[in-house]
C-alpha positions in Angstrom: 0.0 0.0 0.0 1.7 3.2 -1.2 1.4 6.4 0.7 -1.6 8.5 -0.5 -3.5 11.5 0.5 -7.4 11.4 0.6 -10.5 12.7 2.0 -12.0 10.2 4.5 -15.5 9.5 3.5 -16.8 6.6 5.6 -16.3 3.3 7.2 -18.6 0.4 6.5 -19.0 -3.2 5.6 -18.9 -4.4 2.0 -20.6 -7.0 -0.2 -19.3 -9.8 1.9 -19.8 -7.8 5.1 -16.1 -7.3 5.5 -14.9 -4.0 6.9 -14.2 -1.3 4.3 -12.8 2.2 4.4 -14.1 4.6 1.8 -11.9 7.5 0.7 -11.7 10.1 -2.1 -8.8 11.5 -4.0 -9.5 15.0 -5.3 -10.1 15.0 -9.0 -11.4 11.4 -9.2 -15.1 11.0 -10.1 -15.6 7.9 -7.9 -14.6 6.7 -4.4 -11.8 4.4 -3.5 -12.4 1.5 -1.1 -9.8 0.0 1.1 -10.1 -3.4 2.7 -7.8 -2.9 5.7 -8.1 -6.1 7.7 -4.8 -8.1 7.9 -2.8 -5.1 6.4 -0.2 -2.8 8.0 -1.9 0.5 8.0 -1.2 3.9 9.2 -4.0 6.7 9.1 -3.0 10.3 9.9 -5.8 12.8 9.8 -5.7 16.6 9.5 -8.8 18.3 11.0 -8.0 21.8 9.8 -10.5 21.7 7.0 -13.7 19.6 6.5 -15.0 18.6 3.2 -18.4 17.4 2.0 -18.5 13.6 1.9 -20.7 13.5 -1.2 -24.3 12.3 -2.0 -26.0 9.0 -1.9 -28.7 7.9 -4.4 -31.4 6.1 -2.2 -33.0 4.5 -5.3 -29.9 2.9 -6.7 -27.8 2.7 -3.3 -24.8 4.3 -5.3 -22.6 7.0 -3.7 -20.8 9.9 -5.4 -18.2 12.5 -4.6 -19.4 16.0 -4.0 -19.1 17.8 -7.5 -17.9 20.9 -5.9 -15.5 19.5 -3.3 -17.1 21.9 -0.9 -15.6 22.8 2.3 -17.8 22.9 5.4 -18.0 24.1 9.0 -16.9 21.3 11.3 -20.5 20.5 12.5 -21.7 19.4 9.0 -20.8 16.4 6.9 -22.7 17.4 3.6 -22.9 20.6 1.6 -26.6 21.7 1.0 -26.4 20.5 -2.7 -25.4 16.9 -1.8 -27.8 16.9 1.3 -30.8 17.8 -0.9 -29.7 15.3 -3.5 -29.6 12.6 -1.0 -32.7 13.6 0.7 -32.2 11.3 3.7 -33.0 12.2 7.4 -32.6 9.3 9.8 -34.9 11.0 12.3 -37.6 11.6 9.5 -40.3 11.1 12.1 -39.4 14.4 13.6 -39.0 16.3 10.4 -41.3 19.0 9.0 -41.2 17.5 5.7 -39.8 14.4 4.1 -38.2 14.3 0.6 -39.6 12.3 -2.2 -36.4 10.1 -2.1 -37.1 9.3 1.5 -40.8 8.9 1.0 -40.0 6.1 -1.6 -37.5 4.4 0.7 -39.9 4.7 3.7 -42.6 2.9 1.7 -40.4 -0.3 1.5 -39.9 -3.0 4.3 -37.9 -2.1 7.4 -36.5 -4.2 10.2 -37.2 -3.6 13.9 -34.1 -5.0 15.9 -32.6 -5.2 19.2 -28.7 -4.5 19.5 -26.9 -5.8 22.5 -23.6 -4.3 23.7 -23.1 -5.5 27.3 -25.0 -7.0 30.1 -28.0 -4.6 30.7 -27.1 -2.6 27.6 -29.6 -3.2 24.8 -31.0 -0.6 22.3 -33.7 -0.8 19.7 -33.6 0.4 16.2 -35.0 0.2 12.7 -33.2 -0.2 9.4 -34.1 -0.5 5.8 -34.5 -4.3 5.2 -32.3 -4.6 2.1 -29.3 -3.4 4.2 -29.7 -6.7 6.2 -27.3 -6.5 9.4 -25.2 -3.6 8.1 -27.0 -1.1 10.3 -26.2 -3.3 13.4 -22.5 -3.6 12.3 -22.3 0.1 11.7 -23.3 0.6 15.3 -20.9 -1.9 16.8 -23.4 -4.3 18.3 -22.0 -7.4 19.8 -25.0 -9.5 19.3 -28.4 -8.7 17.7 -31.9 -10.0 17.2 -34.3 -9.0 14.4 -37.8 -8.7 16.2 -39.9 -8.2 13.0 -39.9 -6.9 9.4 -42.6 -4.3 8.8 -43.9 -3.1 5.4 -42.9 0.4 5.9 -40.5 2.6 7.9 -43.4 4.4 9.5 -44.9 1.3 11.0 -41.6 0.0 12.2 -40.8 3.4 13.8 -44.1 3.3 15.7 -43.1 0.0 17.4 -39.5 1.3 17.9 -40.9 4.2 19.9 -43.0 1.9 22.0 -40.1 -0.4 22.8 -37.8 2.5 23.6 -40.3 3.6 26.3 -39.9 0.3 28.1 -37.5 0.3 31.0 -33.9 -0.9 30.2 -34.1 -0.5 26.5 -32.2 2.5 25.0 -33.1 4.4 21.7 -29.5 5.9 21.4 -26.1 4.9 22.7 -23.2 7.3 22.8 -19.9 6.4 21.3 -18.0 7.0 24.4 -20.2 4.5 26.2 -19.5 1.8 23.5 -15.7 2.5 24.0 -16.0 1.9 27.7 -17.8 -1.4 27.1 -15.1 -2.6 24.8 -12.9 -3.0 27.9 -15.3 -5.6 29.3 -15.2 -9.3 28.5 -18.4 -10.1 26.3 -20.2 -13.4 26.8 -22.1 -14.3 23.6 -24.3 -16.9 25.5 -25.3 -14.4 28.1 -26.0 -11.8 25.3 -28.2 -14.4 23.6 -30.3 -15.2 26.7 -30.7 -11.5 27.5 -31.9 -10.8 23.9 -34.4 -13.7 24.0 -35.7 -12.5 27.3 -36.1 -8.9 26.1 -38.0 -10.2 23.0 -40.4 -12.2 25.2 -40.9 -9.1 27.4 -41.7 -7.0 24.4 -44.1 -9.6 22.9 -46.0 -9.9 26.2 -46.1 -6.2 27.1 -46.9 -4.8 23.6 -48.7 -7.7 22.0 -46.2 -8.1 19.2 -45.9 -11.4 17.5 -42.1 -11.6 16.7 -40.7 -13.3 13.5 -38.8 -16.5 14.0 -35.3 -15.2 14.2 -32.5 -16.3 16.4 -29.9 -13.9 18.0 -26.6 -13.4 16.1 -23.2 -12.9 17.6 -21.4 -10.4 15.4 -17.8 -10.3 16.4 -16.7 -12.6 13.5 -17.8 -9.9 11.1 -15.6 -7.3 12.9 -12.7 -9.4 13.8 -12.5 -12.4 11.6 -9.3 -13.8 13.0 -8.7 -12.1 16.4 -10.3 -11.8 19.9 -10.8 -8.3 21.4 -8.5 -7.7 24.3 -9.3 -4.5 26.1 -8.0 -2.2 23.4 -6.5 1.2 24.1 -8.9 3.8 22.7 -6.9 6.7 21.1 -9.2 9.5 22.4 -8.1 12.9 21.3 -5.6 11.6 18.9 -5.6 12.0 15.1 -3.5 8.9 14.1 -3.5 5.2 14.4 -0.9 2.7 13.2 -0.5 -1.1 13.3 -1.7 -4.4 11.8 -5.4 -4.0 11.2 -7.4 -6.6 12.9 -10.9 -5.2 11.9 -13.4 -2.6 12.4 -16.0 -2.7 15.2 -18.8 -0.2 14.5 -16.9 3.0 13.9 -13.7 2.0 15.7 -10.7 0.9 13.6 -8.7 -1.7 15.5 -5.1 -2.5 15.1 -2.3 -4.5 16.8 1.1 -3.2 17.5 3.8 -4.5 19.8 1.4 -6.9 21.6 -1.2 -4.1 22.2 -4.6 -3.6 20.5 -5.4 0.1 19.7 -8.7 1.7 18.6 -9.5 5.0 16.8 -13.1 6.3 16.3 -13.3 6.9 12.6 -16.7 8.7 12.9 -14.8 11.8 14.3 -13.0 12.2 11.0 -15.6 11.9 8.3 -14.8 14.6 5.6 -11.3 15.3 6.8 -8.0 14.7 4.9 -6.2 11.6 5.8 -2.8 10.3 4.8 -2.8 6.4 4.3 0.3 4.2 4.2 1.7 0.9 5.3 4.7 2.5 7.1 4.0 1.9 10.8 4.7 4.5 13.5 4.2 4.5 17.2 0.7 5.1 18.7 0.6 8.1 21.0 -2.0 8.1 23.8 -2.7 9.3 27.3 -1.5 7.0 30.2 -3.9 4.1 30.6 -5.5 3.6 34.1 -5.0 -0.1 35.2 -8.2 -2.0 35.8 -8.9 -3.1 39.4 -11.0 -6.0 38.3 
C-alpha cells in the first residue's frame, strides 16, 4: 500500500460484510475502497478543514463524490447541494417535511431490531430491510436480534418508539459508552439469553408477534481472526498505526507490539487523511489499570 492523501468519506461493511474504508482523492469521479483487515496501515488525519462527503442515491444505493469538493463548518458532513440530492433524514419522524427520495425508501420493508452491547445494555432500532445487518455492524453491536420486518419505515418506527419507552431499552447509545464497554469481556451466550428474554418481554407487554429469528453474535464480522483484548482507545488523537485486525462499529482496531489500539473513525468523516503501510508509534494518554 503506497502512501496516498485522501478525504476520508466513511467506514462500513462491503458486499461480503467485510470491513471497508471509503476515501476520495480530489479529481477522481468515484470513491476508493480500502479493505484494511490483515494489512499494515497508518492513518494520519488533518482536521484543519472539513470537506463534503458527497451524496447517496437512495434509489440505486450508489454513492458519489461532491461535485464541488465543498468545504464545510466542522458540524456538517454534507453541503446543501449533496444533502438535498440525497434527501435522507434518519430522524424523519421528527422532520417537518420528508423528501420524495425518502418517501420512496420509507414505503419499503424495514427491520425492527434489538442490538446488545453488554450485560444490561440493549438498544432498539429500525433499518431498511435491504441493508440486512449492516446497520447493526455500523453501530458496533456485539449481538443482535431481528424482532420483526414491517412493510414500511413508518410502521416500524411506531413500534420502535413503544419499545424504547420500556425500562432498560435505549433508543440511542453514545460512542464513548461503547468504547468503555469494549474493555469488558463479552459473553455471547449471556447476550443471547438477554436478547431472547427482552424479546419475550416486548411480545408480552406490547402484544407483538415476533418473527422466528435467532440472536446473532457479530464479532466474527468485525474481527474475523482475532479476539478483542481491552483495546487502548486513542481518544483525542488524530492517528492510528498497526496491523489492522478489523473494524467494530466506527472503531478501527489495530495491533502493534502486543497491544490493541482503537480509533473512532466517525470523528474524521470529511477530513483529509494520509494512508500508508509504514508503521509508526501510537501516542495516547496514560492508561488507568483495571482493578478487576
